[in-house]
C-alpha positions as CSV (number, residue, x, y, z in Angstrom):
1,M,0.0,0.0,0.0
2,V,2.9,2.3,0.7
3,L,4.2,2.0,-2.9
4,L,0.7,2.8,-4.3
5,Q,0.5,5.9,-2.1
6,K,4.0,7.1,-3.2
7,I,3.1,6.6,-6.9
8,A,-0.2,8.4,-6.3
9,L,1.6,11.3,-4.6
10,A,4.1,11.6,-7.5
11,V,1.2,11.7,-10.0
12,T,-0.6,14.2,-7.9
13,I,2.5,16.4,-7.7
14,I,2.9,16.2,-11.5
15,G,-0.8,17.2,-11.9
16,A,-0.3,20.1,-9.5
17,L,2.7,21.3,-11.5
18,N,0.5,21.2,-14.6
19,W,-2.1,23.3,-12.9
20,G,0.6,25.7,-11.9
21,L,1.7,26.1,-15.5
22,I,-1.9,26.7,-16.5
23,G,-2.4,29.4,-13.8
24,L,0.9,31.1,-14.3
25,F,1.5,30.9,-18.1
26,D,-1.8,29.6,-19.5
27,F,0.1,26.6,-20.8
28,N,-1.4,23.1,-20.4
29,L,1.4,20.6,-20.7
30,V,-0.9,17.6,-20.9
31,A,-2.9,19.0,-23.7
32,T,0.2,20.0,-25.5
33,L,1.7,16.5,-25.3
34,F,-1.5,14.7,-26.2
35,E,-3.5,17.1,-28.2
36,S,-3.8,14.6,-31.1
37,I,-5.1,11.9,-28.7
38,P,-7.9,13.4,-26.6
39,V,-8.8,10.1,-25.0
40,I,-5.3,9.7,-23.5
41,E,-5.5,13.3,-22.2
42,K,-8.8,12.6,-20.5
43,I,-7.4,9.3,-19.0
44,I,-4.5,11.3,-17.5
45,Y,-6.8,13.8,-15.9
46,I,-8.9,10.9,-14.5
47,L,-5.8,9.2,-13.1
48,V,-4.6,12.4,-11.4
49,G,-8.1,12.7,-9.8
50,I,-8.0,9.1,-8.6
51,C,-4.5,9.7,-7.2
52,G,-5.7,12.8,-5.4
53,L,-8.4,10.6,-3.7
54,I,-5.7,8.1,-2.7
55,N,-3.7,10.9,-1.1
56,I,-6.6,11.6,1.2
57,G,-5.7,8.3,2.8
58,I,-2.2,9.7,3.4
59,L,-3.6,12.7,5.2
60,F,-5.7,10.6,7.5
61,M,-3.0,8.1,8.1
62,N,-0.6,10.9,9.3
63,L,-3.3,12.2,11.6
64,E,-3.8,8.8,13.2
65,E,-0.1,8.3,13.8
66,R,0.1,11.5,15.8
67,D,-2.3,10.2,18.5
């Protein structure tokens, strides 16, 4: 489970960096890389969302360890 959470965290960070590029420079790296294959672009966004949900588990796990 730890490996899955680390992978999910890495994907979420990459997704956050993409959102930072969108906010700062109006540049969507995912759309630029996969503009000719919109299905893959959509799958990447879905995976980033799923990884974000997995990371919620990391948040609660850290809170439980503090007690």
